[in-house]
C-alpha positions as CSV (number, residue, x, y, z in Angstrom):
1,M,0.0,0.0,0.0
2,L,2.8,2.5,1.0
3,K,4.6,1.8,-2.3
4,T,1.3,2.4,-4.2
5,L,1.0,5.8,-2.5
6,G,4.5,6.7,-3.7
7,W,6.2,6.6,-0.2
8,R,9.8,5.6,0.0
9,P,11.7,5.1,3.2
10,E,14.2,7.9,4.0
11,P,17.8,6.8,4.7
12,L,18.6,6.7,8.4
13,P,20.6,9.8,9.6
14,E,24.2,9.3,10.4
15,V,24.6,8.5,14.1
16,A,25.5,11.7,16.0
17,F,25.7,13.0,19.5
18,S,26.1,16.3,21.2
19,F,29.3,17.3,23.0
20,N,30.0,20.8,24.3
21,G,27.0,22.2,22.5
22,S,27.9,20.9,19.0
23,R,27.2,17.8,17.0
24,H,29.8,15.2,16.1
25,T,29.7,12.0,14.1
26,V,31.0,8.8,15.7
27,A,34.5,8.0,14.4
28,K,36.8,5.0,14.4
29,I,40.0,6.1,16.1
30,A,43.4,4.4,16.7
31,F,45.1,6.0,19.8
32,V,48.9,5.4,20.1
33,G,50.6,6.2,23.4
34,L,48.6,5.4,26.5
35,G,50.7,7.1,29.2
36,K,49.8,9.6,31.8
37,M,48.3,12.0,29.2
38,G,47.3,9.6,26.5
39,L,45.3,7.2,28.7
40,P,42.8,9.8,30.0
41,M,42.6,11.4,26.5
42,A,41.7,8.1,24.9
43,Q,39.2,7.4,27.7
44,N,37.5,10.7,27.0
45,L,37.1,9.8,23.4
46,V,35.3,6.7,24.4
47,K,33.1,8.7,26.7
48,A,32.3,11.0,23.8
49,G,31.0,8.0,21.9
50,H,33.9,7.1,19.6
51,Q,35.2,3.7,18.8
52,V,38.7,3.7,20.1
53,T,41.4,1.1,19.7
54,G,44.6,1.6,21.8
55,F,48.2,0.6,21.2
56,D,51.3,1.2,23.3
57,L,54.7,-0.5,23.3
58,S,54.6,-0.5,27.1
59,A,52.9,-3.6,28.5
60,A,52.0,-1.7,31.6
61,A,50.3,1.2,29.7
62,G,48.4,-1.4,27.6
63,R,47.2,-3.2,30.7
64,A,46.0,0.1,32.3
65,W,44.0,0.9,29.1
66,R,42.6,-2.6,29.0
67,D,41.8,-2.7,32.7
68,A,39.9,0.6,32.2
69,G,37.7,-1.2,29.6
70,G,39.5,-0.1,26.5
71,T,40.1,-2.2,23.3
72,L,43.8,-3.0,23.0
73,A,45.4,-4.0,19.7
74,P,48.4,-6.4,19.8
75,S,50.2,-4.4,17.0
76,L,50.3,-1.0,15.4
77,A,49.0,-2.5,12.1
78,E,46.0,-4.0,13.8
79,A,45.3,-0.8,15.8
80,V,45.1,1.3,12.6
81,A,43.3,-1.2,10.4
82,G,40.2,0.5,8.9
83,T,40.6,3.6,11.2
84,E,39.5,7.1,10.3
85,F,41.9,8.9,12.7
86,V,45.3,8.0,14.1
87,I,46.0,10.0,17.2
88,S,49.5,9.8,18.9
89,M,50.8,11.0,22.2
90,V,54.4,10.0,22.6
91,N,57.5,11.4,24.3
92,T,59.9,13.0,21.8
93,G,60.5,14.0,18.2
94,K,62.6,10.9,17.7
95,H,59.7,8.7,18.8
96,V,57.2,10.6,16.6
97,K,59.5,10.2,13.5
98,S,59.9,6.5,14.2
99,L,56.2,5.9,14.8
100,Y,55.1,7.5,11.6
101,C,58.1,7.1,9.2
102,D,59.8,3.8,10.0
103,A,59.2,0.6,8.0
104,G,56.0,-0.7,9.5
105,G,55.1,2.7,10.9
106,V,51.8,4.5,10.6
107,I,52.5,5.9,7.1
108,A,53.2,2.4,5.9
109,V,50.3,0.5,7.5
110,A,47.4,3.0,8.0
111,P,44.7,3.4,5.3
112,K,45.3,6.5,3.2
113,S,41.9,7.8,4.1
114,A,42.9,8.1,7.7
115,M,43.8,11.5,9.2
116,L,47.0,11.6,11.2
117,V,47.0,13.7,14.4
118,D,50.1,14.0,16.6
119,C,49.5,15.4,20.0
120,S,53.0,15.0,21.3
121,T,55.2,18.0,22.2
122,I,58.2,17.9,19.9
123,D,60.5,20.3,17.9
124,V,59.0,22.2,15.1
125,E,61.5,20.9,12.5
126,T,60.6,17.3,13.2
127,A,56.8,18.0,13.2
128,R,57.1,19.6,9.7
129,A,59.3,16.9,8.4
130,V,56.9,14.1,9.5
131,A,53.9,16.1,8.1
132,K,55.7,16.4,4.8
133,S,56.4,12.6,4.7
134,A,52.8,12.0,5.5
135,T,51.6,14.4,2.8
136,D,54.0,13.0,0.2
137,S,52.5,9.6,1.0
138,G,48.9,10.8,0.4
139,F,47.9,11.4,4.0
140,T,46.5,14.5,5.7
141,M,48.3,15.3,9.0
142,V,48.2,17.9,11.7
143,D,50.3,18.6,14.8
144,A,48.0,19.2,17.8
145,P,50.0,19.5,21.0
146,V,48.1,20.2,24.2
147,S,48.2,22.4,27.3
148,G,46.5,21.6,30.5
149,G,48.5,18.7,31.9
150,V,47.2,15.5,33.4
151,M,44.4,17.3,35.2
152,G,43.2,18.8,32.0
153,A,43.5,15.5,30.2
154,A,41.3,13.8,32.8
155,A,38.7,16.6,32.8
156,A,38.6,16.9,29.0
157,T,39.5,20.6,29.3
158,L,42.7,20.6,27.3
159,T,43.7,23.4,24.9
160,F,44.8,22.1,21.5
161,M,47.1,24.1,19.3
162,V,46.7,22.8,15.8
163,G,49.1,23.2,12.9
164,G,48.1,22.1,9.4
165,P,45.8,22.9,6.5
166,E,42.5,24.7,7.3
167,A,40.4,21.9,5.9
168,A,42.3,19.4,8.1
169,F,41.6,21.6,11.1
170,E,37.9,21.6,10.4
171,R,37.9,17.9,10.0
172,V,39.7,17.1,13.2
173,Q,38.1,19.8,15.4
174,P,35.0,17.7,16.4
175,I,37.3,14.8,17.4
176,L,39.5,17.0,19.5
177,A,36.4,18.5,21.2
178,G,36.0,15.1,23.0
179,M,39.2,15.8,24.8
180,G,39.5,19.6,25.1
181,R,37.7,22.8,25.6
182,N,39.8,25.2,23.5
183,I,40.8,24.2,20.0
184,V,42.8,26.8,18.1
185,H,44.1,26.7,14.5
186,A,47.7,28.1,14.8
187,G,48.5,28.0,11.1
188,P,50.4,25.6,8.8
189,S,52.2,22.4,9.8
190,G,54.5,22.9,12.8
191,N,52.8,26.0,14.1
192,G,51.0,24.0,16.7
193,Q,54.3,23.0,18.1
194,A,55.6,26.5,17.8
195,A,52.7,27.7,19.9
196,K,53.1,25.0,22.5
197,I,56.9,25.6,22.9
198,C,56.4,29.4,23.4
199,N,53.4,28.8,25.8
200,N,55.4,26.3,27.9
201,M,58.4,28.6,28.1
202,M,56.1,31.3,29.5
203,V,54.6,28.9,32.0
204,G,58.0,27.7,33.1
205,I,59.2,31.3,33.6
206,H,55.9,32.3,35.4
207,V,56.2,29.5,38.0
208,V,59.8,30.4,38.7
209,S,58.9,34.1,39.1
210,T,55.9,33.3,41.2
211,S,58.0,31.1,43.4
212,E,60.6,33.8,43.8
213,A,58.1,36.4,44.8
214,M,56.3,34.2,47.3
215,A,59.6,33.1,48.9
216,L,60.7,36.8,49.1
217,G,57.4,37.9,50.6
218,M,57.5,35.2,53.3
219,K,61.1,36.2,54.2
220,L,59.9,39.8,54.5
221,G,57.2,38.7,57.0
222,L,54.2,38.5,54.7
223,D,51.7,35.8,55.4
224,P,51.5,33.6,52.3
225,M,47.7,33.5,52.1
226,T,47.6,37.3,52.6
227,F,50.1,37.8,49.8
228,F,48.2,35.4,47.6
229,K,45.0,37.3,48.0
230,I,46.8,40.6,47.1
231,A,48.8,39.3,44.2
232,S,45.9,37.2,42.7
233,T,43.8,40.4,42.4
234,S,46.7,42.7,41.3
235,S,49.1,43.1,38.5
236,G,51.1,40.1,39.6
237,Q,48.1,37.8,38.8
238,S,48.8,34.8,36.6
239,W,47.7,31.2,36.0
240,A,50.9,30.1,37.8
241,L,49.6,31.8,40.9
242,T,45.8,31.4,40.9
243,T,45.6,27.9,39.4
244,Y,48.9,26.3,40.0
245,C,50.2,28.1,43.1
246,P,53.6,26.5,43.8
247,I,53.4,26.7,47.6
248,P,51.0,24.7,49.8
249,G,47.8,26.3,51.0
250,P,46.3,28.9,48.8
251,V,45.1,26.6,45.9
252,P,44.0,23.2,47.4
253,T,44.1,21.5,43.9
254,S,47.6,22.5,43.0
255,P,50.4,19.8,43.2
256,A,52.0,21.7,46.0
257,N,49.3,20.3,48.2
258,N,50.0,16.7,47.2
259,D,53.8,16.6,47.9
260,Y,54.4,17.9,44.3
261,E,53.1,14.8,42.6
262,P,52.5,15.5,38.9
263,G,50.7,17.3,37.5
264,F,53.4,18.0,35.0
265,S,56.8,16.6,35.9
266,T,60.0,18.6,36.1
267,D,61.5,16.2,33.5
268,L,58.8,17.2,31.0
269,M,59.1,20.9,31.8
270,L,62.9,20.7,31.2
271,K,62.2,18.9,27.9
272,D,59.9,21.8,26.8
273,M,62.3,24.5,28.1
274,R,65.1,22.8,26.1
275,L,62.9,22.8,23.0
276,S,62.3,26.5,23.4
277,Q,66.0,27.2,23.6
278,E,66.8,25.0,20.6
279,A,64.1,26.8,18.7
280,A,65.4,30.2,19.8
281,T,68.9,29.3,18.7
282,A,67.6,28.1,15.3
283,V,65.9,31.3,14.5
284,G,68.2,33.7,16.3
285,A,65.7,34.8,18.9
286,S,66.8,36.3,22.3
287,T,65.3,34.4,25.3
288,P,67.5,35.2,28.3
289,L,64.8,34.4,30.8
290,G,64.0,31.2,29.1
291,A,67.7,30.2,29.2
292,C,68.0,31.0,32.9
293,T,64.8,29.2,33.7
294,A,65.9,26.1,31.8
295,S,69.1,26.0,33.9
296,I,67.0,26.1,37.1
297,Y,64.9,23.1,36.0
298,Q,68.1,21.3,34.9
299,A,69.5,21.7,38.4
300,L,66.3,20.1,39.8
301,V,66.5,17.1,37.4
302,N,70.3,16.7,38.0
303,N,69.5,16.2,41.7
304,G,66.8,13.6,41.3
305,Y,63.6,15.8,41.3
306,G,62.6,15.1,37.7
307,P,59.6,12.9,38.6
308,K,58.2,15.6,40.9
309,D,55.9,18.3,39.6
310,F,57.8,21.2,38.1
311,S,56.3,23.6,40.7
312,I,58.7,22.0,43.2
313,V,61.0,24.8,42.0
314,A,59.3,26.8,44.8
315,K,61.1,24.6,47.4
316,L,64.4,25.2,45.7
317,L,64.0,29.0,45.6
318,S,62.9,29.1,49.2
319,G,66.0,27.2,50.3
320,E,64.2,24.0,51.3
321,L,66.0,21.7,48.8
322,G,69.7,21.0,49.1
323,L,70.8,20.4,45.6
324,A,74.2,19.0,46.7
325,A,72.5,16.0,48.3
326,R,72.2,14.1,45.0
327,K,74.1,14.5,41.7
328,E,72.8,12.7,38.6
329,P,73.7,13.2,35.0
330,G,71.6,15.9,33.2
């Protein structure tokens, strides 16, 4: 009867859901790198409704993902089979280059239709070289490093700084929305890394300057909470003070109130400060505060404080840490 009346069934709409006020299609995603940042990021993609397959060379990281209910692939090739997006979060530029460009790497085994998204923090030169290799092989790739640390990764409030073509940014933006709150197109390939390096140099400097000021204030007889109230509503206000206060007390959620457990480790801050100085040397930029700050974090790492949150620099500048106690190679 319905056919006689000329009725035809309409195709079902593509499955979609709402996240942060916008609509996104469900995607098949391979997530490579399930460490302290990657694990909660991948979990948030699952919460956002995506089909996520994880892969990590670390057996412990893989178990953590599987124990949290994630789907774990036994190999990179199986992780990326049939995927629409490959997202990576690994440690260094060397690891990114190997992951994507080695024989058996992502470029060799992923479907050409897949979009490649590297969220690691690495040097600009490597980011651009890997993106060129991907493009030359027929892929679309963006660099999309993040800011917000482990807390932001867990809360899906990360900021993404995305480098790559405008069309690629528009394609990946709904996916990144499952992991972050602010998603900014920084320009062509490598510009996401440039933004991240400059941002983290600022953060590293700000935490040192905040630590110096608070240590000086206390030695001058200021109550730290009183000074916090004054500075947080005055020209000295900064994220390093009001969100990540490096001394215990004023901001209960800061790592300073958890024996400086990361957070964001001093090892990682030193890595980012080094990247900023390498970039400054490459382009002839003057960054004297960045260089001085890098040397301060280097001293902490040399003395065994690398695993602690980088805001432990406050204890160094207040005289509570004796750096001569331990000497380790930088």
